[in-house]
TIVOMAR-934117 format. One line per 8 residues: number of its first residue (from 1); their letters; for each residue z, y negated, x of C-alpha. Coordinates in steps of 0.25 Angstrom, whole numbers, plus 5000, padded with zeros to 4 digits. Layout:
NUM = A = Z,Y,X; ... $
END
This chain:
1 = MSAPSHRR = 4251,5288,4665; 4248,5283,4681; 4251,5270,4685; 4240,5259,4686; 4234,5259,4700; 4234,5246,4708; 4221,5249,4716; 4211,5238,4718 $
9 = SPAPEGSG = 4199,5239,4709; 4185,5240,4718; 4177,5228,4715; 4162,5232,4709; 4152,5233,4720; 4143,5221,4722; 4152,5212,4714; 4158,5205,4728 $
17 = AAPVAGPT = 4171,5204,4721; 4185,5208,4729; 4191,5219,4724; 4202,5216,4713; 4217,5219,4717; 4226,5225,4707; 4240,5223,4705; 4250,5227,4717 $
25 = APPQWACR = 4265,5229,4718; 4273,5218,4722; 4280,5220,4737; 4293,5225,4737; 4300,5213,4744; 4297,5205,4732; 4304,5214,4721; 4318,5212,4729 $
33 = RPTARGFT = 4328,5203,4722; 4339,5195,4731; 4352,5202,4732; 4365,5193,4731; 4374,5193,4744; 4390,5193,4743; 4400,5190,4753; 4404,5200,4763 $
41 = LIEVAVAI = 4417,5206,4765; 4420,5197,4778; 4416,5184,4771; 4426,5188,4760; 4436,5190,4771; 4434,5177,4778; 4434,5169,4765; 4447,5175,4761 $
49 = TLLSLTMT = 4453,5173,4776; 4449,5157,4775; 4454,5156,4761; 4467,5162,4765; 4468,5152,4778; 4465,5140,4768; 4475,5144,4759; 4486,5147,4769 $
57 = FLYQILFN = 4484,5133,4777; 4484,5125,4762; 4497,5132,4759; 4503,5129,4772; 4500,5114,4771; 4506,5114,4756; 4518,5122,4762; 4521,5112,4772 $
65 = TIRSRDAL = 4518,5100,4763; 4529,5107,4753; 4538,5109,4765; 4537,5094,4770; 4540,5088,4755; 4552,5098,4754; 4557,5093,4768; 4555,5078,4764 $
73 = REGLEAPK = 4561,5080,4752; 4574,5086,4758; 4575,5075,4768; 4576,5065,4757; 4584,5075,4748; 4595,5078,4757; 4600,5064,4759; 4602,5062,4745 $
81 = IDNAVLDT = 4610,5075,4744; 4619,5070,4755; 4621,5058,4749; 4622,5063,4734; 4633,5074,4739; 4640,5066,4750; 4641,5054,4742; 4650,5060,4731 $
89 = ILKDFRFL = 4659,5067,4741; 4661,5055,4751; 4664,5046,4739; 4674,5056,4734; 4681,5058,4747; 4680,5043,4750; 4690,5040,4739; 4699,5052,4742 $
97 = YYRAGQFP = 4712,5051,4736; 4725,5057,4740; 4740,5054,4739; 4751,5062,4743; 4761,5065,4732; 4752,5060,4720; 4748,5075,4716; 4756,5088,4716 $
105 = ADSGFWGR = 4757,5094,4730; 4749,5083,4735; 4736,5088,4730; 4723,5080,4730; 4715,5086,4741; 4711,5100,4743; 4699,5103,4752; 4696,5119,4754 $
113 = NTSVSQMD = 4686,5130,4756; 4683,5138,4744; 4678,5152,4742; 4664,5146,4741; 4658,5148,4756; 4653,5135,4762; 4660,5125,4751; 4673,5118,4753 $
121 = RVDFLTSR = 4680,5112,4741; 4688,5098,4740; 4695,5091,4729; 4703,5079,4731; 4705,5065,4723; 4696,5054,4724; 4697,5039,4719; 4682,5038,4718 $
129 = TSRVAELE = 4680,5034,4704; 4675,5044,4695; 4662,5043,4687; 4658,5056,4683; 4672,5062,4678; 4675,5066,4664; 4687,5067,4656; 4689,5081,4650 $
137 = EATQASGS = 4690,5076,4637; 4680,5065,4638; 4667,5065,4632; 4660,5055,4643; 4662,5052,4658; 4674,5044,4662; 4672,5031,4668; 4681,5032,4681 $
145 = SPLVEVGY = 4693,5038,4686; 4701,5032,4699; 4705,5046,4704; 4698,5059,4703; 4699,5072,4708; 4685,5077,4715; 4682,5090,4723; 4670,5096,4728 $
153 = AGKRSEPN = 4667,5112,4727; 4656,5122,4729; 4649,5133,4721; 4640,5143,4726; 4627,5145,4717; 4625,5158,4711; 4617,5167,4721; 4607,5172,4711 $
161 = EPGGRWFS = 4605,5157,4707; 4595,5147,4714; 4601,5142,4726; 4612,5152,4726; 4614,5150,4741; 4620,5135,4738; 4632,5129,4734; 4635,5119,4723 $
169 = LYRREAYF = 4644,5107,4726; 4652,5101,4715; 4660,5089,4714; 4673,5090,4706; 4680,5079,4698; 4692,5077,4690; 4694,5064,4682; 4709,5064,4683 $
177 = PDDDPTDG = 4717,5071,4695; 4728,5081,4690; 4739,5087,4698; 4728,5095,4706; 4718,5086,4709; 4709,5097,4716; 4705,5105,4704; 4699,5103,4691 $
185 = GMFDLIYD = 4688,5093,4686; 4673,5093,4685; 4662,5099,4695; 4649,5092,4697; 4638,5097,4705; 4635,5090,4717; 4624,5098,4725; 4619,5112,4723 $
193 = KVRRFDLR = 4613,5116,4737; 4625,5115,4745; 4627,5125,4757; 4639,5120,4762; 4651,5110,4758; 4662,5111,4768; 4673,5102,4772; 4683,5101,4783 $
201 = YFAAAEER = 4696,5092,4782; 4702,5084,4793; 4716,5078,4794; 4718,5064,4801; 4713,5062,4816; 4728,5061,4820; 4733,5073,4812; 4721,5083,4818 $
209 = AKDDSGLD = 4719,5090,4832; 4707,5085,4840; 4700,5097,4838; 4703,5099,4822; 4691,5104,4815; 4697,5101,4801; 4702,5109,4789; 4695,5117,4780 $
217 = EWDSKVLH = 4704,5116,4768; 4714,5103,4766; 4724,5102,4754; 4733,5091,4751; 4743,5099,4745; 4745,5106,4759; 4742,5094,4768; 4747,5083,4759 $
225 = KVPAAIEL = 4736,5074,4762; 4719,5073,4763; 4711,5075,4775; 4707,5063,4783; 4693,5068,4785; 4683,5079,4779; 4672,5084,4785; 4660,5088,4775 $
233 = ILEYDVRE = 4649,5096,4778; 4638,5098,4766; 4626,5107,4767; 4615,5108,4757; 4601,5111,4754; 4590,5102,4747; 4582,5115,4743; 4580,5129,4743 $
241 = PLKNEPNA = 4580,5133,4759; 4570,5140,4764; 4572,5154,4770; 4572,5149,4785; 4581,5138,4780; 4596,5143,4782; 4603,5130,4785; 4605,5119,4774 $
249 = QGRVKRII = 4595,5108,4773; 4606,5097,4772; 4619,5096,4780; 4630,5084,4779; 4642,5083,4787; 4652,5071,4784; 4666,5066,4788; 4674,5061,4777 $
257 = LLNPSRSL = 4685,5052,4781; 4695,5051,4770; 4705,5040,4767; 4713,5044,4755; 4716,5033,4744; 4707,5023,4752; 4703,5017,4737; 4716,5018,4730 $
265 = PPDTGAMG = 4728,5009,4731; 4738,5018,4739; 4750,5016,4728; 4741,5019,4716; 4744,5031,4707; 4734,5042,4704; 4730,5036,4690; 4732,5021,4692 $
273 = MTPGMG = 4723,5019,4705; 4712,5010,4707; 4698,5017,4707; 4690,5020,4720; 4676,5015,4721; 4668,5027,4719 $
END
């Protein structure tokens, strides 16, 4: 069956009417649908680049803010650590007690190097009033003691533990002195991020040479006296150091002048003495 024709029908003769047009096909441009236009590869690459630059800029701002906050915190924390650690050490040395002949072989003070690198040890007697020592058979802390054994020693953290690069500084205290006042007692942690705890001992000025740099060890059993001064160097960290931060974040150097028995009557016995002001 043939398709219908769209030819115009001729008008009747003599009617004077215009010829009637039949149905016609629409133009081709009217049948086209608008197509969706996507992003080109160049536009996507530019957008990703701008996003990366923005994120990098924001990350840098955040990183600098955190670093400034940490630096401010370290500046506030370091003096607190100095005061907390040194206050305890200086008070113990301030009330150092020693009397030749009171203990076997004139024991009572022993400062020495140890197998723990960068961490010296010192043990001595102090008349500072004890507030933390406990009796071995007691169930609660004792009130006071006129004379106690104290000491400072370091222990290295395990390499596989967090902070394995550091040392822990401990304070030793024995409530009652015995025949060897440089051993025994209980150890309490003072600080756990120590890099160096170094002590050097000096005799009195009239007993040493002008260029004397001090001694690494001092044993009252050998020298039959205590040093006149101690040089203390303490290096520590406040936080985990950065990769490009090899040096310690805190360093303190103090010269401690010793005056044995300054808080005790010179003729008072070991167990019948007046307590020092701790």
